[in-house]
MMTF fields as JSON, N, C-alpha, C and O atoms, coordinates in Angstrom:
{
  "mmtfVersion": "1.0.0",
  "mmtfProducer": "UNKNOWN",
  "numBonds": 243,
  "numAtoms": 244,
  "numGroups": 61,
  "numChains": 1,
  "numModels": 1,
  "chainsPerModel": [1],
  "groupsPerChain": [61],
  "chainIdList": ["A"],
  "bondAtomList": [4, 2, 8, 6, 12, 10, 16, 14, 20, 18, 24, 22, 28, 26, 32, 30, 36, 34, 40, 38, 44, 42, 48, 46, 52, 50, 56, 54, 60, 58, 64, 62, 68, 66, 72, 70, 76, 74, 80, 78, 84, 82, 88, 86, 92, 90, 96, 94, 100, 98, 104, 102, 108, 106, 112, 110, 116, 114, 120, 118, 124, 122, 128, 126, 132, 130, 136, 134, 140, 138, 144, 142, 148, 146, 152, 150, 156, 154, 160, 158, 164, 162, 168, 166, 172, 170, 176, 174, 180, 178, 184, 182, 188, 186, 192, 190, 196, 194, 200, 198, 204, 202, 208, 206, 212, 210, 216, 214, 220, 218, 224, 222, 228, 226, 232, 230, 236, 234, 240, 238],
  "bondOrderList": [1, 1, 1, 1, 1, 1, 1, 1, 1, 1, 1, 1, 1, 1, 1, 1, 1, 1, 1, 1, 1, 1, 1, 1, 1, 1, 1, 1, 1, 1, 1, 1, 1, 1, 1, 1, 1, 1, 1, 1, 1, 1, 1, 1, 1, 1, 1, 1, 1, 1, 1, 1, 1, 1, 1, 1, 1, 1, 1, 1],
  "groupList": [{"groupName": "MET", "atomNameList": ["N", "CA", "C", "O"], "elementList": ["N", "C", "C", "O"], "formalChargeList": [0, 0, 0, 0], "bondAtomList": [1, 0, 2, 1, 3, 2], "bondOrderList": [1, 1, 2], "singleLetterCode": "M", "chemCompType": "L-PEPTIDE LINKING"}, {"groupName": "LYS", "atomNameList": ["N", "CA", "C", "O"], "elementList": ["N", "C", "C", "O"], "formalChargeList": [0, 0, 0, 0], "bondAtomList": [1, 0, 2, 1, 3, 2], "bondOrderList": [1, 1, 2], "singleLetterCode": "K", "chemCompType": "L-PEPTIDE LINKING"}, {"groupName": "ASN", "atomNameList": ["N", "CA", "C", "O"], "elementList": ["N", "C", "C", "O"], "formalChargeList": [0, 0, 0, 0], "bondAtomList": [1, 0, 2, 1, 3, 2], "bondOrderList": [1, 1, 2], "singleLetterCode": "N", "chemCompType": "L-PEPTIDE LINKING"}, {"groupName": "GLU", "atomNameList": ["N", "CA", "C", "O"], "elementList": ["N", "C", "C", "O"], "formalChargeList": [0, 0, 0, 0], "bondAtomList": [1, 0, 2, 1, 3, 2], "bondOrderList": [1, 1, 2], "singleLetterCode": "E", "chemCompType": "L-PEPTIDE LINKING"}, {"groupName": "GLY", "atomNameList": ["N", "CA", "C", "O"], "elementList": ["N", "C", "C", "O"], "formalChargeList": [0, 0, 0, 0], "bondAtomList": [1, 0, 2, 1, 3, 2], "bondOrderList": [1, 1, 2], "singleLetterCode": "G", "chemCompType": "PEPTIDE LINKING"}, {"groupName": "ARG", "atomNameList": ["N", "CA", "C", "O"], "elementList": ["N", "C", "C", "O"], "formalChargeList": [0, 0, 0, 0], "bondAtomList": [1, 0, 2, 1, 3, 2], "bondOrderList": [1, 1, 2], "singleLetterCode": "R", "chemCompType": "L-PEPTIDE LINKING"}, {"groupName": "CYS", "atomNameList": ["N", "CA", "C", "O"], "elementList": ["N", "C", "C", "O"], "formalChargeList": [0, 0, 0, 0], "bondAtomList": [1, 0, 2, 1, 3, 2], "bondOrderList": [1, 1, 2], "singleLetterCode": "C", "chemCompType": "L-PEPTIDE LINKING"}, {"groupName": "PRO", "atomNameList": ["N", "CA", "C", "O"], "elementList": ["N", "C", "C", "O"], "formalChargeList": [0, 0, 0, 0], "bondAtomList": [1, 0, 2, 1, 3, 2], "bondOrderList": [1, 1, 2], "singleLetterCode": "P", "chemCompType": "L-PEPTIDE LINKING"}, {"groupName": "ILE", "atomNameList": ["N", "CA", "C", "O"], "elementList": ["N", "C", "C", "O"], "formalChargeList": [0, 0, 0, 0], "bondAtomList": [1, 0, 2, 1, 3, 2], "bondOrderList": [1, 1, 2], "singleLetterCode": "I", "chemCompType": "L-PEPTIDE LINKING"}, {"groupName": "PHE", "atomNameList": ["N", "CA", "C", "O"], "elementList": ["N", "C", "C", "O"], "formalChargeList": [0, 0, 0, 0], "bondAtomList": [1, 0, 2, 1, 3, 2], "bondOrderList": [1, 1, 2], "singleLetterCode": "F", "chemCompType": "L-PEPTIDE LINKING"}, {"groupName": "SER", "atomNameList": ["N", "CA", "C", "O"], "elementList": ["N", "C", "C", "O"], "formalChargeList": [0, 0, 0, 0], "bondAtomList": [1, 0, 2, 1, 3, 2], "bondOrderList": [1, 1, 2], "singleLetterCode": "S", "chemCompType": "L-PEPTIDE LINKING"}, {"groupName": "ASP", "atomNameList": ["N", "CA", "C", "O"], "elementList": ["N", "C", "C", "O"], "formalChargeList": [0, 0, 0, 0], "bondAtomList": [1, 0, 2, 1, 3, 2], "bondOrderList": [1, 1, 2], "singleLetterCode": "D", "chemCompType": "L-PEPTIDE LINKING"}, {"groupName": "LEU", "atomNameList": ["N", "CA", "C", "O"], "elementList": ["N", "C", "C", "O"], "formalChargeList": [0, 0, 0, 0], "bondAtomList": [1, 0, 2, 1, 3, 2], "bondOrderList": [1, 1, 2], "singleLetterCode": "L", "chemCompType": "L-PEPTIDE LINKING"}, {"groupName": "TYR", "atomNameList": ["N", "CA", "C", "O"], "elementList": ["N", "C", "C", "O"], "formalChargeList": [0, 0, 0, 0], "bondAtomList": [1, 0, 2, 1, 3, 2], "bondOrderList": [1, 1, 2], "singleLetterCode": "Y", "chemCompType": "L-PEPTIDE LINKING"}, {"groupName": "VAL", "atomNameList": ["N", "CA", "C", "O"], "elementList": ["N", "C", "C", "O"], "formalChargeList": [0, 0, 0, 0], "bondAtomList": [1, 0, 2, 1, 3, 2], "bondOrderList": [1, 1, 2], "singleLetterCode": "V", "chemCompType": "L-PEPTIDE LINKING"}, {"groupName": "ALA", "atomNameList": ["N", "CA", "C", "O"], "elementList": ["N", "C", "C", "O"], "formalChargeList": [0, 0, 0, 0], "bondAtomList": [1, 0, 2, 1, 3, 2], "bondOrderList": [1, 1, 2], "singleLetterCode": "A", "chemCompType": "L-PEPTIDE LINKING"}, {"groupName": "GLN", "atomNameList": ["N", "CA", "C", "O"], "elementList": ["N", "C", "C", "O"], "formalChargeList": [0, 0, 0, 0], "bondAtomList": [1, 0, 2, 1, 3, 2], "bondOrderList": [1, 1, 2], "singleLetterCode": "Q", "chemCompType": "L-PEPTIDE LINKING"}],
  "groupTypeList": [0, 1, 2, 3, 4, 2, 5, 3, 6, 7, 8, 9, 4, 1, 10, 8, 11, 11, 4, 12, 6, 13, 11, 6, 1, 0, 14, 9, 4, 5, 13, 8, 1, 1, 3, 15, 14, 10, 3, 12, 15, 4, 14, 7, 2, 12, 3, 8, 15, 1, 3, 14, 6, 11, 1, 6, 16, 13, 10, 16, 10],
  "groupIdList": [1, 2, 3, 4, 5, 6, 7, 8, 9, 10, 11, 12, 13, 14, 15, 16, 17, 18, 19, 20, 21, 22, 23, 24, 25, 26, 27, 28, 29, 30, 31, 32, 33, 34, 35, 36, 37, 38, 39, 40, 41, 42, 43, 44, 45, 46, 47, 48, 49, 50, 51, 52, 53, 54, 55, 56, 57, 58, 59, 60, 61],
  "secStructList": [7, 7, 7, 6, 6, 3, 3, 3, 3, 6, 6, 6, 6, 3, 3, 3, 3, 2, 2, 2, 2, 2, 2, 2, 2, 2, 2, 2, 6, 6, 1, 1, 7, 4, 4, 4, 7, 4, 4, 4, 4, 4, 7, 1, 7, 2, 2, 2, 2, 2, 2, 2, 2, 2, 2, 1, 4, 4, 4, 4, 7],
  "xCoordList": [198.099, 198.213, 196.814, 195.925, 196.633, 195.341, 195.212, 196.112, 194.099, 193.84, 193.477, 192.681, 194.059, 193.802, 192.331, 191.856, 191.592, 190.194, 189.242, 188.027, 189.773, 188.92, 188.665, 189.486, 187.501, 187.134, 186.284, 185.546, 186.399, 185.599, 184.165, 183.916, 183.233, 181.83, 181.061, 181.025, 180.445, 179.678, 178.387, 177.835, 177.913, 176.697, 176.993, 176.253, 178.077, 178.429, 179.334, 179.497, 179.92, 180.803, 182.088, 182.663, 182.536, 183.777, 184.298, 183.653, 185.453, 186.055, 185.381, 185.218, 184.994, 184.392, 185.164, 185.86, 185.041, 185.733, 184.92, 183.721, 185.579, 184.92, 183.783, 182.885, 183.811, 182.714, 181.421, 180.357, 181.506, 180.322, 179.82, 178.613, 180.727, 180.358, 179.565, 178.511, 180.072, 179.403, 178.03, 177.05, 177.963, 176.681, 175.65, 174.481, 176.074, 175.154, 174.649, 173.463, 175.551, 175.132, 174.134, 173.223, 174.295, 173.365, 171.989, 170.961, 171.975, 170.703, 170.03, 168.841, 170.783, 170.21, 169.74, 168.819, 170.371, 169.938, 168.828, 168.35, 168.431, 167.36, 167.684, 166.803, 168.977, 169.394, 169.337, 169.129, 169.525, 169.409, 168.569, 168.42, 168.023, 167.184, 168.033, 169.159, 167.491, 168.232, 168.568, 169.559, 167.768, 168.027, 169.303, 169.847, 169.78, 171.002, 172.251, 173.325, 172.106, 173.239, 172.898, 172.286, 173.303, 172.917, 173.386, 172.748, 174.477, 174.994, 174.018, 174.058, 173.15, 172.183, 171.025, 170.243, 170.908, 169.836, 169.946, 168.933, 171.148, 171.348, 171.208, 171.358, 170.921, 170.755, 169.282, 168.429, 168.97, 167.574, 166.747, 165.554, 167.354, 166.589, 167.366, 168.343, 166.917, 167.638, 167.505, 168.381, 166.441, 166.299, 167.356, 167.965, 167.567, 168.613, 169.981, 170.859, 170.163, 171.435, 171.726, 172.872, 170.712, 170.891, 171.351, 172.242, 170.754, 171.149, 172.606, 173.36, 172.989, 174.37, 175.309, 176.359, 174.918, 175.73, 175.898, 176.996, 174.837, 174.885, 175.854, 176.414, 176.057, 176.955, 178.392, 179.298, 178.591, 179.914, 180.884, 180.492, 182.128, 183.141, 183.304, 183.667, 183.042, 183.225, 182.077, 182.217, 180.958, 179.848, 180.132, 179.501, 181.061, 181.401, 182.387, 182.578, 183.015, 184.043, 183.494, 184.233],
  "yCoordList": [80.985, 81.385, 81.537, 80.728, 82.551, 82.808, 81.971, 81.959, 81.278, 80.455, 81.354, 82.282, 81.081, 81.891, 81.891, 82.872, 80.817, 80.716, 81.32, 81.271, 81.89, 82.488, 83.954, 84.649, 84.398, 85.803, 86.248, 85.456, 87.522, 88.08, 88.25, 88.9, 87.666, 87.725, 88.657, 88.43, 89.706, 90.625, 89.998, 90.487, 88.958, 88.291, 87.488, 87.56, 86.725, 85.877, 86.582, 86.117, 87.703, 88.443, 87.714, 87.884, 86.891, 86.136, 85.687, 85.886, 85.091, 84.574, 83.251, 82.361, 83.141, 81.902, 81.466, 82.272, 80.185, 79.75, 80.111, 80.375, 80.12, 80.563, 79.636, 80.06, 78.386, 77.461, 77.873, 77.844, 78.257, 78.714, 80.029, 80.244, 80.889, 82.153, 81.871, 82.464, 80.986, 80.624, 80.012, 80.356, 79.105, 78.475, 79.511, 79.426, 80.468, 81.529, 82.318, 82.638, 82.636, 83.362, 82.542, 83.103, 81.233, 80.36, 80.351, 80.308, 80.391, 80.473, 81.808, 81.85, 82.893, 84.216, 84.417, 85.194, 83.719, 83.774, 82.778, 82.69, 82.032, 81.027, 79.879, 79.332, 79.528, 78.37, 77.095, 76.001, 77.256, 76.124, 76.552, 77.743, 75.572, 75.863, 76.275, 75.805, 77.153, 77.634, 76.495, 76.57, 75.452, 74.309, 73.564, 72.804, 73.773, 73.129, 73.724, 73.123, 74.91, 75.589, 75.77, 76.763, 74.801, 74.78, 76.019, 76.424, 76.62, 77.815, 78.98, 79.86, 79.003, 80.099, 79.981, 80.92, 78.852, 78.681, 79.707, 80.079, 80.163, 81.136, 82.585, 83.495, 82.802, 84.161, 84.54, 83.91, 85.563, 85.869, 86.39, 86.097, 87.152, 87.738, 87.547, 88.247, 86.592, 86.281, 87.371, 87.503, 88.143, 89.239, 90.315, 90.82, 90.656, 91.629, 91.034, 91.723, 89.757, 89.089, 89.12, 89.323, 88.924, 88.981, 90.367, 90.49, 91.4, 92.771, 93.021, 93.64, 92.533, 92.691, 91.927, 92.435, 90.714, 89.878, 90.548, 90.559, 91.09, 91.738, 92.912, 93.226, 93.563, 94.725, 94.335, 95.166, 93.101, 92.63, 92.604, 92.295, 92.924, 92.934, 91.562, 91.482, 90.491, 89.145, 88.723, 87.771, 89.401, 89.112, 89.66, 89.254, 90.565, 91.169, 90.317, 90.526, 89.353, 88.537, 87.252, 86.463],
  "zCoordList": [82.585, 81.203, 80.603, 80.87, 79.815, 79.193, 77.925, 77.085, 77.794, 76.625, 75.451, 75.597, 74.29, 73.092, 72.698, 72.124, 72.991, 72.611, 73.623, 73.432, 74.699, 75.717, 75.422, 74.823, 75.862, 75.694, 76.873, 77.459, 77.211, 78.301, 77.819, 76.804, 78.548, 78.149, 79.081, 80.291, 78.526, 79.368, 79.904, 80.89, 79.292, 79.774, 81.037, 82.018, 81.002, 82.135, 83.143, 84.271, 82.731, 83.628, 83.95, 85.024, 82.997, 83.193, 81.834, 80.805, 81.854, 80.637, 80.257, 81.092, 78.986, 78.485, 77.248, 76.63, 76.884, 75.673, 74.444, 74.529, 73.32, 72.094, 71.666, 70.939, 72.106, 71.798, 72.474, 71.856, 73.744, 74.467, 73.877, 73.769, 73.503, 72.863, 71.581, 71.348, 70.78, 69.528, 69.799, 69.137, 70.773, 71.111, 71.551, 71.173, 72.334, 72.772, 71.578, 71.496, 70.646, 69.448, 68.636, 68.028, 68.62, 67.893, 68.567, 67.89, 69.895, 70.623, 70.329, 70.013, 70.432, 70.219, 68.781, 68.526, 67.846, 66.455, 66.143, 65.012, 67.169, 67.076, 66.123, 65.46, 66.072, 65.291, 66.126, 65.601, 67.442, 68.37, 69.567, 69.841, 70.273, 71.437, 72.626, 72.787, 73.455, 74.629, 75.578, 76.305, 75.583, 76.452, 76.058, 76.86, 74.84, 74.378, 75.023, 74.981, 75.622, 76.263, 77.737, 78.13, 78.537, 79.958, 80.71, 81.681, 80.286, 80.954, 80.896, 81.756, 79.906, 79.785, 80.777, 80.924, 81.452, 82.436, 83.566, 84.158, 83.869, 84.937, 84.509, 85.324, 83.236, 82.721, 82.85, 82.225, 83.654, 83.958, 82.775, 82.69, 81.869, 80.772, 79.469, 79.205, 78.667, 77.437, 76.374, 75.519, 76.412, 75.443, 75.69, 74.748, 76.943, 77.279, 76.971, 76.45, 77.291, 77.003, 75.507, 75.107, 74.681, 73.229, 72.792, 71.952, 73.352, 73.017, 73.4, 72.649, 74.575, 75.035, 74.101, 73.706, 73.757, 72.873, 71.506, 70.948, 70.982, 69.665, 69.633, 68.582, 70.772, 70.852, 71.209, 71.147, 71.573, 72.007, 70.826, 69.7, 71.085, 70.034, 69.379, 68.205, 70.114, 69.556, 68.659, 67.89, 68.737, 67.834, 66.448, 65.472, 66.362, 65.082, 64.298, 63.1, 64.973, 64.3, 63.763, 63.174]
}
């Protein structure tokens, strides 16, 4: 069963929960440090990831 709080993330290439999505947006907006979101350690280029995140349908909500 699909969790209502899950969403497909183009950065991670898989379904993530809305909490991780929000945390990533907080990192990209420079509200929290990237080290606070351990999942971002595997993302090679955070600037490109930010651009992708900004264009994602879930960033608009």
